C-alpha positions as a printed Julia matrix, in Angstrom:
503×3 Matrix{Float64}:
  87.16  124.1   113.95
  88.35  120.7   112.74
  87.99  117.04  113.76
  90.94  114.76  113.34
  90.43  111.82  110.91
  91.11  109.31  113.7
  88.23  110.84  115.67
  90.33  111.38  118.83
  91.05  115.14  118.66
  88.91  118.25  118.08
  90.64  121.56  117.4
  89.15  125.03  117.86
  90.93  128.27  116.96
  89.76  131.3   118.94
  89.72  134.99  118.02
  92.94  135.19  120.09
  94.65  133.0   117.47
  95.18  130.17  119.98
  94.38  126.61  118.95
  92.62  124.61  121.73
  92.7   120.81  121.5
  89.88  118.69  122.99
  89.31  114.95  123.29
  86.23  113.33  121.78
  84.29  113.83  125.02
  84.76  117.63  124.79
  87.42  117.92  127.53
  90.26  120.35  126.85
  93.6   118.56  126.83
  96.11  120.81  125.1
  96.66  124.15  123.34
  99.23  126.07  121.3
  99.54  129.6   119.95
  99.81  130.52  116.25
 102.33  133.1   115.09
 102.4   135.89  112.47
 104.37  135.75  109.24
 106.39  138.78  110.26
 106.92  139.18  114.05
 107.54  142.92  113.78
 103.85  143.5   112.93
 102.78  141.84  116.2
 100.25  139.2   117.12
  97.28  141.43  116.34
  98.3   141.78  112.63
  96.42  138.72  111.31
  93.44  136.41  111.73
  93.19  132.63  111.22
  90.79  132.0   108.36
  90.8   128.21  108.21
  92.27  125.15  109.85
  92.5   121.45  108.84
  94.01  118.22  110.18
  96.38  115.99  108.18
  95.01  112.55  107.11
  97.27  110.87  109.75
  95.96  113.24  112.45
  99.46  114.31  113.59
  99.59  117.74  111.95
  97.39  120.83  111.59
  97.53  123.33  108.74
  96.62  126.93  109.6
  95.62  129.4   106.86
  96.14  133.09  107.79
  95.16  136.52  106.49
  98.83  137.67  106.49
  99.55  135.6   103.34
 100.94  132.42  104.88
 100.13  128.79  105.72
 101.82  127.19  108.7
 101.83  123.4   109.2
 102.22  122.43  112.9
 103.3   119.01  114.04
 101.19  118.28  117.11
 102.21  114.59  117.56
 100.05  111.59  118.39
  99.75  111.99  122.17
  98.48  114.78  124.35
 101.32  117.04  125.5
 103.63  116.25  122.61
 105.8   119.17  121.61
 104.23  121.48  119.0
 106.53  122.66  116.2
 106.2   124.25  112.76
 107.26  121.7   110.15
 106.24  123.57  107.0
 105.4   127.12  105.94
 104.1   128.39  102.6
 104.28  132.08  101.9
 101.63  133.37   99.48
 100.97  136.51   97.42
  97.58  137.13   99.06
  95.52  136.1   102.08
  94.62  132.44  102.54
  90.88  131.96  102.79
  90.1   128.21  102.78
  91.92  124.92  103.32
  91.44  121.23  102.5
  93.83  118.3   103.14
  92.52  115.44  101.01
  95.77  113.42  100.5
  98.76  112.5   102.6
 101.18  115.21  101.37
  98.84  117.65   99.62
  97.14  120.7   101.18
  94.66  122.46   98.85
  93.95  126.08   99.57
  92.2   129.12   98.14
  93.38  132.71   98.09
  91.83  136.15   98.05
  93.27  136.69   94.48
  91.12  133.78   93.18
  93.8   131.09   92.87
  93.37  127.51   94.05
  96.78  126.05   94.91
  98.43  122.88   96.15
 101.07  122.76   98.82
 103.32  119.67   98.93
 104.4   118.87  102.51
 107.28  116.66  101.42
 108.96  119.03   99.02
 107.86  122.22  100.79
 106.79  123.67   97.45
 103.44  124.95   96.25
 101.92  125.19   92.78
  98.76  126.65   91.2
  96.01  124.21   90.24
  93.92  126.85   88.52
  93.39  130.61   88.7
  90.23  132.71   88.6
  89.55  136.44   88.89
  87.41  136.25   91.99
  88.2   135.58   95.7
  87.83  132.01   96.92
  85.08  132.01   99.6
  84.58  128.23  100.01
  86.18  124.9    99.26
  84.54  121.46   99.41
  85.63  117.94   98.49
  83.56  114.88   97.56
  83.05  111.87   99.81
  86.2   110.06   98.43
  88.35  113.17   98.7
  89.45  112.88   95.08
  87.45  115.82   93.68
  87.06  119.38   94.89
  84.79  122.4    94.36
  85.77  126.02   94.87
  83.19  128.82   95.39
  84.1   132.34   94.39
  82.79  135.79   95.38
  81.26  136.36   91.95
  79.08  133.24   92.33
  81.28  130.97   90.19
  81.75  127.37   91.24
  84.67  125.46   89.72
  85.2   121.67   89.81
  88.53  119.88   89.75
  89.43  116.19   89.98
  92.63  114.55   91.16
  90.92  111.35   89.97
  87.38  111.29   88.55
  87.11  107.53   89.43
  85.66  106.75   86.02
  82.69  109.08   86.41
  83.55  111.04   83.23
  82.35  114.3    84.84
  83.69  117.56   83.45
  86.27  119.85   84.99
  86.43  123.63   85.03
  83.67  126.17   85.64
  80.58  124.22   86.61
  77.92  126.9    87.33
  77.25  130.43   88.45
  75.27  130.77   91.66
  73.08  133.88   92.1
  75.15  135.01   95.2
  78.54  134.23   96.72
  78.44  130.5    97.66
  79.77  130.8   101.24
  77.95  127.55  102.25
  79.15  124.98   99.66
  78.73  121.26  100.16
  79.42  118.27   97.83
  77.07  115.54   98.99
  76.89  111.91   97.89
  74.73  112.56   94.88
  74.64  116.31   94.27
  76.03  119.74   95.14
  74.21  122.03   97.6
  74.82  125.73   97.86
  73.58  128.4   100.35
  74.29  132.09  100.65
  72.96  135.53  101.46
  69.75  135.13   99.31
  68.31  132.77  102.01
  68.04  129.87   99.57
  69.51  126.41   99.44
  69.88  125.26   95.84
  70.64  121.65   94.83
  72.63  121.19   91.64
  73.19  118.04   89.58
  76.49  116.59   88.43
  76.75  119.0    85.51
  75.46  122.13   87.2
  71.7   122.02   86.41
  69.21  122.89   89.19
  67.5   119.88   90.8
  65.82  121.38   93.9
  65.34  124.77   95.43
  64.58  125.44   99.1
  63.54  129.1    99.38
  63.36  130.81  102.78
  63.55  134.36  101.5
  60.0   135.09  102.73
  60.75  133.82  106.19
  61.48  136.92  108.27
  63.2   134.92  111.0
  65.73  133.46  108.55
  69.08  135.14  107.8
  71.8   134.41  105.27
  73.43  130.94  105.17
  77.01  131.37  106.41
  78.41  127.8   106.43
  77.51  124.28  105.35
  78.89  120.81  106.08
  78.29  117.25  104.89
  78.25  114.1   107.0
  81.09  111.65  106.27
  78.75  109.5   104.13
  77.53  112.56  102.19
  73.89  111.59  102.85
  73.15  114.33  105.37
  73.95  118.04  105.0
  73.61  120.83  107.64
  73.52  124.57  106.87
  74.09  127.21  109.54
  72.48  130.61  109.67
  71.27  132.8   112.6
  70.0   130.86  115.65
  69.26  127.92  113.38
  70.68  124.71  111.84
  68.85  123.34  108.79
  69.24  119.66  108.18
  68.76  117.88  104.83
  68.76  114.1   104.28
  69.18  112.17  101.03
  66.15  110.01  100.27
  67.71  107.11   98.37
  64.48  105.59   97.09
  63.13  108.9    95.71
  66.48  110.23   94.6
  66.09  113.67   96.18
  66.84  115.68   99.33
  64.28  115.98  102.17
  64.39  118.72  104.78
  64.27  117.56  108.38
  62.95  119.59  111.26
  65.41  122.57  111.78
  67.3   122.87  115.04
  66.5   126.3   116.45
  68.44  127.7   119.42
  67.63  131.15  120.79
  70.6   133.5   121.37
  72.97  131.22  119.44
  73.5   134.05  117.0
  75.35  133.61  113.66
  76.95  130.21  113.12
  80.44  130.8   111.77
  81.86  127.25  111.62
  80.63  123.66  111.4
  82.7   120.45  111.84
  81.37  116.85  111.54
  83.23  114.08  113.29
  84.6   111.52  110.82
  82.64  108.61  112.32
  79.43  110.69  111.94
  78.52  110.64  115.64
  79.1   114.33  116.53
  78.45  117.7   114.89
  80.07  120.85  116.29
  78.79  124.37  115.62
  80.92  127.48  116.4
  79.21  130.81  116.83
  80.05  134.48  116.34
  79.97  134.99  120.12
  82.64  132.35  120.76
  80.46  129.41  121.75
  81.01  125.83  120.53
  77.93  123.57  120.59
  78.38  119.85  120.48
  75.45  117.87  119.02
  74.97  114.1   119.17
  74.0   112.73  115.74
  72.14  109.43  115.34
  68.98  108.08  113.78
  68.65  105.44  116.48
  70.7   103.7   119.16
  70.23  100.11  120.35
  71.88   97.73  122.78
  72.66   94.27  121.28
  72.98   91.26  123.56
  73.8    93.6   126.43
  77.4    93.62  125.03
  77.37   95.99  122.09
  75.94   99.44  121.42
  74.7   100.11  117.83
  74.54  103.74  116.84
  72.99  104.41  113.46
  74.55  107.77  112.58
  73.16  107.69  109.04
  71.27  105.42  106.68
  74.51  103.88  105.48
  76.71  104.12  108.55
  76.63  102.37  111.91
  79.11  102.6   114.85
  79.44   99.32  116.71
  80.93   99.73  120.18
  81.91   96.96  122.56
  80.62   97.99  125.96
  83.19   96.01  127.93
  86.38   96.8   126.01
  85.2   100.31  124.78
  86.56   99.51  121.34
  84.51  100.46  118.29
  84.21   99.81  114.59
  82.57  102.14  112.01
  80.47  100.01  109.58
  79.81  101.96  106.39
  78.3   101.04  103.06
  80.8   102.15  100.36
  77.97  102.4    97.84
  75.72  104.48  100.12
  73.05  101.78  100.51
  70.8   101.81  103.57
  72.11   99.33  106.19
  69.44   97.06  107.67
  69.76   95.23  110.98
  73.36   94.56  112.16
  74.04   91.21  113.84
  77.03   90.08  115.91
  77.83   86.34  115.39
  80.56   83.79  115.77
  81.36   84.08  119.5
  80.66   87.82  119.41
  83.62   88.45  117.06
  82.06   88.86  113.63
  79.36   91.21  112.37
  76.93   90.72  109.51
  74.64   93.32  107.9
  72.53   93.44  104.78
  71.72   96.28  102.37
  69.4    96.07   99.35
  72.29   95.01   97.05
  75.31   94.22   99.18
  76.42   92.21  102.21
  78.66   93.7   104.88
  80.94   91.48  106.92
  83.5    92.36  109.57
  86.06   90.96  112.02
  85.67   93.1   115.13
  88.88   91.84  116.73
  91.14   92.87  113.79
  88.91   95.7   112.49
  88.72   94.16  109.01
  85.55   95.05  107.03
  84.21   93.88  103.69
  81.29   94.86  101.46
  80.44   92.46   98.59
  77.73   92.47   95.93
  74.84   90.39   97.32
  71.43   90.64   95.57
  68.42   90.03   97.77
  68.36   86.44   99.03
  65.59   86.64  101.58
  67.97   86.42  104.5
  68.2    82.62  104.32
  71.98   82.45  104.33
  73.92   80.37  106.81
  77.22   81.82  108.05
  80.17   79.89  109.36
  83.11   81.61  111.09
  85.42   78.72  111.93
  88.15   80.18  109.65
  89.57   83.49  111.02
  90.48   84.85  107.59
  87.43   84.03  105.57
  83.66   83.88  106.07
  81.83   80.89  104.55
  78.28   81.57  103.41
  75.81   78.88  102.29
  72.76   79.87  100.28
  70.55   77.83   98.03
  73.16   75.1    97.46
  75.98   77.51   96.79
  79.05   78.14   98.95
  80.52   81.68   98.79
  83.78   82.74  100.44
  84.49   86.31  101.54
  87.95   87.25  102.76
  87.77   89.88  105.5
  88.95   93.35  104.23
  88.37   92.3   100.59
  85.37   93.81   98.79
  85.02   91.02   96.19
  83.75   87.52   96.66
  86.78   85.27   96.81
  85.06   82.34   95.17
  81.76   80.45   94.78
  81.08   76.73   94.22
  78.08   74.44   94.14
  77.81   72.0    97.03
  75.1    70.51   99.2
  77.44   69.77  102.14
  77.25   72.62  104.54
  79.31   71.12  107.38
  82.47   73.23  107.89
  84.37   69.98  108.58
  83.8    69.09  104.95
  85.34   72.34  103.7
  88.94   73.56  104.08
  90.24   76.99  103.05
  93.85   78.08  103.25
  94.8    81.73  102.52
  98.51   82.67  102.51
  99.08   80.93  105.84
 102.71   80.1   105.24
 105.08   81.97  102.93
 106.55   79.9   100.1
 109.39   80.8    97.82
 108.1    81.94   94.43
 104.46   81.87   95.49
 102.87   85.31   96.03
  99.18   84.49   96.4
  98.37   81.03   97.76
  94.63   80.58   98.22
  93.21   77.06   98.09
  89.79   75.47   98.77
  88.89   71.79   99.23
  85.21   70.77   99.38
  82.86   67.89   98.53
  81.18   67.66   95.12
  79.34   64.58   96.37
  79.71   62.41   99.48
  82.6    60.45   97.92
  84.32   63.1    95.73
  86.58   65.94   96.84
  87.4    68.93   94.59
  90.44   71.24   95.12
  90.24   74.79   93.71
  92.91   77.47   93.31
  90.96   80.56   94.44
  93.64   83.07   93.37
  93.9    81.75   89.84
  90.24   80.72   89.54
  90.5    77.14   88.27
  90.11   73.55   89.51
  93.34   71.78   90.55
  91.71   68.39   90.47
  89.29   65.95   92.05
  89.76   62.91   94.28
  87.25   60.03   94.16
  86.98   57.65   97.12
  85.15   54.35   97.72
  83.48   55.33  101.03
  81.61   58.31  102.42
  83.93   61.12  103.48
  83.12   62.78  106.86
  86.18   65.04  107.43
  88.86   66.8   105.33
  91.64   69.38  105.8
  94.29   70.98  103.62
  97.73   71.69  105.11
  98.95   75.3   105.5
 100.51   75.43  102.05
  97.56   73.78  100.34
  99.77   71.1    98.83
  98.56   68.22  100.98
  95.09   67.0   101.8
  94.12   64.81  104.76
  90.66   63.19  104.79
  88.73   60.54  106.7
  85.87   58.26  105.68
  82.98   56.74  107.61
  85.03   53.56  108.24
  87.45   55.81  110.19
  90.2    55.33  107.61
  92.52   58.3   107.13
  94.03   59.1   103.75
  96.49   61.75  102.6
  96.94   63.14   99.13
  99.85   65.31   98.08
 100.13   67.65   95.09
 103.16   66.38   93.26
 106.0    68.53   91.89
 105.42   69.5    88.26
 106.2    66.77   85.78
 105.54   63.85   88.21
 102.47   61.65   88.67
 100.31   61.85   91.72
 100.93   59.36   94.51
  98.66   57.94   97.2
  99.64   57.06  100.72
């Protein structure tokens, strides 16, 4: 089973080697048949061992026991023609698949090799080789690191990019049994197998926690494991039971939640978690697919929005009238507190312990910036469609939507948005790549102009009367302002080498 990254398609491959495609509501919309490597051996000559969607959700890779990987183009819409666009012949059976990057499919083989298939060049290469069959593959939350579990208990780690963590590569640890249920969570690695134990390992392979069910006669071996998209919840499947573990951020350890027990479910053979975190699917040995709704809580906001807290650090915000939705997620894994919709129901604001999350619901632009605890006394202004203005304790901070760094901060006591003007790349100029300017009041008679991209003051303008309105033009080269006597002034930034002029 596999969910598409865009959350719109869910694929299930049956024992008949047919891939069924469902929409997110669980309604079957399409299907296609897989094919053997060599037609002369017939359709009964192989089984499908694993399946994964491409990052753009338009292709599906199928790993088969007859030593081949087929990549099918399924298109963007239901009913699009299905066609094989790539095939990679191997020396042994394909056991597991991952598709972490646009053109790279990672797969494990029975002979112990972990390889990389390039969709663009149609060529494959070996990342590393071991002497034991690959029984599981798992990637980290960012998709830039992977783990492979082998039949002899070995777990190997590999990074495409360690993102500055400095963690080691190569053999990480040896588990007491084959690690069929292997999960790389947000803060640790969790492994389950036929010994009826779930073991939590640290970044360098040392044991942190051990959940032992070997004395529970109703428990069977753990066959499969899956992590939530945030990496803060993990589910292991066994016989008639799903065991759920949640990361406790404050205590820095995993807590076991109440297990989900379903009589006559039998052995769980596959688990797939929807990318927005809202659904978990479990496939069983007897051919059943169970769809579970995943949320900590669900609330209705202003009778216009539905807030679904699918994890401590992830919230789905759905507009009840337009049916559009935005997935709000803390990149750092912090717990999201109350989410608010502000600014004519277009902008969202949420706090965590150390960051501030902002978003434009109309354009689906989200930001998370460092924001130490301020007591929630900020005032937000959304008059500008490209930037949020935040006032707190005499300081103005600017956050550009879709940018995860504060654009700029200045000291000012004047919180009226008519006394502040921000221009961000509103008109293209020859020879100017990044044009971001801010005009604001230092005091009631003095205007300061700042280049936000370069991070320095362009100058100040002193006036003889109180200023009650100001505005930069689109290029940020001209300033228009008005004083209390209703006199209007303009100020232009002169070409280089000339003195300033006043009009």
